[in-house]
N, C-alpha and C positions, 0 to 999 in steps of 0.2 A: 601113646594113647592106644590102648587095645579097644577092640569093638566091645561095647558094653550094652548088652541087650536090656539089662535092668534099668539103665539110665532113661530110656524112652518110657518105660513103664512107670517111672517115678513122677511123671508129669501128666496132668489132665489138661488137654487142649481146650481152651474156652472160646476163643474168637480169632478170626483171621484179621490181622492188622493191615497187611498189604501184600501185593504180588508184584514182582518185577522180573527182569531178565535174569537176575541172579538166583531167584527162587522165591521164597515166601517168608513172611514173618507172622508169628502167632502169639497171642496172649495165652499164657498157660499158668497152671498152679502146681507147685511142688506138693505132692500128696503127703509127704512126711512132715513138712514144715508149714504148709499152707501159704507159703510165700508166692506172690504173683511175680512172674518173670516174663521176659520176651524171648521167644525161641525163633532163631533164624535158621531156616532149612535151605541149604544150598541145592541148586538144580544140578550142578555138576556132580558126577559120581566119583568116588574115591575108593580104591581097593584097600588101602592101608594108610598108616600114619605118614609114611614117607611121601605118599602122593599128596596128602593134605598139606605138606610143607611147600607145595608149589603155589598155594594160595597165599597171596600177600597178606590179606586181612588175618588169616589164621596165625601166621608167624608173628605178626605185629602184636595182636591181642594176647597171644600166649606169653610173649616175652614182656609185656608192659606191666609196670608196677601200678598199684592202685593210686588214684588221685580223685579228690572230691569233685572235680569238674570234668571227669571223663567217664563215660558209660562203662561200667565194670562187666567184664566177662566172668561168669561163674563156672562154666563147665563146657566141654566139647565132647562129642561122642559120635561114632558112626553107627548107623542103624543096620539092620540085616539086609536092607536094600541098597547099602553103600552110600547113603545120603549123610552128609556132614551136618551136624546140629550144633549151633552156637546157643548156649543158654546165657542170657544177658539180663542185666538190670532193666526193670520195666519203669518207664516214666509216663504217667498218665495225664500230663497237662500239655501234650502236644509239643510243638517246636516253636522256634523264635519267629518263623514266617507267619504262623498262625496267630501268635501273640501280637505281632505288628499289625496284621490284617484286621484283627478284632478291634484294636485301638482305632484304626482308620474307619471301620464301619461305625463305631460309636462316636466318631469325630472327637476323640480324646487323645491328646498328645501324651507321650510317655514322660513321666516326671524325670527331672534331672537326676535325682538320686537313684532312680531305677536304672537310668542309662549308665550311670557310674558303676553300679553293681553288676549289670550285665556285661559291660565292657571289661571290667576288672576280671570277672570269672573267665571270659574268653581268653584274655591274655595269660591268666594263670594256667589254663589248660595248655596253651601253646608253649609257655615257658617250660612246662614239664616235658612235653614231647620233644622240644627242640634241644634242651640242655641236659635232660636226664635219659631220655629214650633215644636221642640222636636220630630222630626222624622228622619229616615235615609232612603235613596232612594232605595238601594239594587239592582239597575240595571244601574249603571253609565257605559256608553259606548258611543263611538262617534255617534252612530245612535240616541241616546236620547239627544244629544246636538245640538239644532237647531240654524240656523244662520240667522241673519238679517243684513241689512246695514243701517247705519244712513245717514242723509242728507249730512254729510261731508265725507262720504266714509268709516267711521270707522266700523270695524266688531263688531257686537253685538252677544254674545252667550247666549242662554237661555236653561235651563234645562226643559225637558219634560218627560211625561209618568211616573206617580206615581202609576201605577198598582201594583207594588211589594213593595211599601213603607210600613214602619212599624213604630209604635210609640216606642220611646226609653224606655218606661215603660213596654212594652210588655214582658210577661213572656215566657221563653223557655219551651219546645223545639220549634224551628222555622221550617218553611218549608225548605225542602232540595233544591228545585229549586229557586235559587236566582242568578241574574246577568248572563250575557253571559260568557261562560267558560273562554275566553281569558282574561277577566278583573276580574275574580273571585279571592277573597282573599284566601290565604293558609288556614286560619282557617275554611273557608267554605268547601274547598276541602277536608280537613281532618275531616270533619263531626262534627265540634264543634257545639253544639246546643245552645250556649249562646253568639253568636257574636253580635256586635253592630255597631255603626256608623263608626269605623275605616275601615270597609270593603269598604266604599265609598272612603276613602282616598287612599287605595291601588289601586283602579280602576283609580283614578286621576294620580297616579304615572305611571301606565302602559300607559295611554294615553299621558302623558308628554313625555315618551320615544318614543312613536309612532310619536308624532309631530316632534321630532328631526330627526328620521331615516326614516320616512314615511312607516315603516313596523311594524306590531304588535310585541310587545316584547315577548309575550309568546303564540304563536298560537298552542295550544295543540289540538291533535286530539281526545283525550278522557280525562277523569278526571285524570287517572294515568299519561298519557303523559303530561298533564298540570303541574302536580306536578313535574315531572322530569325536564321539561323545566325551571320551576322556580328555582329549587334547583341547576340545572346545571349552571345557570347564576349567581345566588346570593350566592351560597354556601349552605351548609347544617347547619341548626340551632343547631344540636346536635353533629355534626361531627367536631372534632378538626383536622385541616389540618396542617401537619408538614411542616415547611419551612426548606429546606436544606441549610446548610452553608458549604462554602468551607473550606479546611484545613487552608488556610491563615487567613480567618476570625476567625476561632477558636483559632489559635495560637496567633493572635494579640489581642484577647479579654483579658481585664484585669480582667474579672469575671470568676471564676472557672466554667467550663462548666459541667452541670449536665444533659444534654439532649437537643435535638433540641427545639428551641422556637416554640410556636404555634400561629396560627392566626385564626381568625373567619371570615366567609364569610361576604359579604356586607350586607346581610339581618340581621346579628346579631344573638345572642343567643336567643333561644326560648324554654324553658324547657317544657312548656305546649304543644307545637307543637310536641316535641319528644314523649311525652306521648300519644298524639292523634295518631301519626304515629305507635307507638308500638301496640296500641289497634287495629289498622287496619291491622297490619302486613306489613306495608310499610317500605321499607329500603331506606334511603337517598342515592343518587348517590355519589360515592367517587371521581369522576373526577371533580375537581374544577378549572381547567384551564380556562374555558370560562368566569368566572367573571372578570378575568384579561383582557380578550378580550373586555368585556363590557365596562370597564373603558377606554380602549384604543380607542374604537369607540367614546365614549363621548368626550374624550380629543382631538380627531381629528376634532371636530366640533367647531363652534363659541360659544358654550355654556360655560360660565365662570365657575369657581370653585364653585361659589355660587349656580349656577343652578344644578350642580352635587350633591352638598350637599343637596339641597332641594329634588332632585329626590331620593337619597338614604334614606332620612328621611321619604319619603312617602312609600318606599318599605321595611320597616322594617318588619321582620317576626312577631315579638311580637306585637299584636295590642295595648298593653299598652304603647309601646315605639314609635309607629307610630305618626308622627306629626299630630296635629289636624288642622282643616280648618282655624280657627281664628289665630293661631300661624303662620301658613303657609303664611297668607296674610301679615304678618309683617316681613317675611323673607328678608334677605339682597338681594336676587335675584331680588326683586322688588324695591329695594332702589335706590335713586338718586346716580349716579356715577359722582364723581369729580364735574366739573363745567358744565356738560352736562345738557340739558333741562330735566325736569322731564318726566318720562315715561308717555305717553299718555294713561292712564288707565281710565276706566269708573268711573263715579262718583257714588260710592256705599255708601249707608247710613251707617254711623259708627255704630258699635255694642256697646251697653251699657257696661260699665266696669263690671256690675253685670253679664253679659252674658259670660265673658271670662274664667270662670271656666268650669268644666265638664258640659255638657248639663244636665239640670235639668229634673227630671221625674215628671209626673203628671198623674192623672187617666183619661184615655181616651181609652176605650175598642173598639176594632174594630174586626168585624168578618172577618176572613181571610182564607176562604176555596175555594178550586177548582179554583186556579189562572189560567186564560186562557193563553195558549202559544201564542206568537206573530207569524206573518207570517215569513217565512224563506227566506233568500237571499243568493245566492251563492257568494263566494268571493275567488278569486285566490290569493295564497300567493307565493311570490318568495322565493328562498332558503335563509333562515336566516344564517348569518355568525356566530351566537353564538352557534349553536348546532352541535352535533356530527352526527346527521342524517339529510339528506336533505329532505326538504318538497317541493321541486320545483314542480310546476304544480299541487299541491294538492288542491282540491276544499274543502273549509270549508263552512259550512252552519251557518249563523248567522242571528239574527233577526234585523229588521229595525223598527225604531220608527214609530208609526202609524201617527204621525204628520209630518213626513219627506216629502219633496216635491221631486218628481222624475223629474230631469232635463233632458230635451231633449239634444241630442248630440250637436245640433247646438247652444245651449245656453251656453254650458260649458265654452268656451273660453272667451266670453264676460263677463260672470258672474265672472269668475276667475279674469279678469283684474279689475273689479269693487271691488272685495274683497281686492285687493292690493292697492287701491287708498290711503288708509290711510297711508300705508307704504311709498309710494312715497311722500306723503305730508310731512312726517318726514325726507325726504331726504335720505332714506335707500337705500343701494345698492341692486342689484338684483342677485348678485353672490350667488351661493349655498355654503353651509358649506364645 
């Protein structure tokens, strides 16, 4: 990539989208084609192309093949002031966090078919980067899932921000800071230094639950609090929970009773996690009542048993037992039901059968030092019904994708209605779960 003075002149900068520690993002228009684009200007200075190669996001995006659910990179160039410019696809309907928040403000739950489409597109993007690009994202969250609308009103979801991404062949130890805390996998919270692509699937599971309830599943205030919230809801991976039996049950049993039966939490057994916790001196909470409440909440919605099965498969404690993205795409939750019309899912290029095994590793070294933090955004959380301690009116700080579009208040209702056009097209009801 040579320095291209003319590239800068090809664009008219229209508006500032956002500013962060990385630099800034602008809405711009290509003067030759009139196409609207997003231009990300990096704060760090680069003398030449070789120096640009030090930047993880640069190497990832330059090498990545196009996919309908991943924000596309159009061009990169260096300015005369040694600033690196990313010219990227512009999405003008904000991000998934804003979408969820708008539904919450309107007191309108997300339709089941909308949830299916959003979830399917998330998994399609991950399947592509895990199996074809051989990388994992490490920062899956609603703010990094941008939204566009097709001509027929269908919602299109696209994965953005690969600043924390890493190659599958990268050798540990990895960086401590990965993903926003609420969507951070337990193996990362317990300081495992050899985690891999399953952390992306855990994040998808937490977002899946948030799409159902419109509230974050695990809004932890600190890493320790985050762990407690996870284990309070899903049970403890190394704690055997004794299930009480009544005297009548015991007397009517044809089997000689040798002690109370045991059950494992929804997250399943995870021996390595127990070892990690012991190493840190962390004790799993003994109160396991909430995970029953979690199932009760899900069963009270329109989410079928297949959806609950997929959700619990995504939220397995043991990364090796967590469902992978390609298998999840074939889950019965997305299957055709009876004689009903096939779910209106996006046309995703099929994955080669050779790619359906574990993601393959290859030699691709990337310098990964001094990862910049993103700008922070305040978010108010209502009191979760799953936890023993109330977090009502607590302000939590979380980062927003640098490509997210800030919607003005006056635009929210109209954009919300347009987002629901495809649901109305399918004849879906507007009743909440």
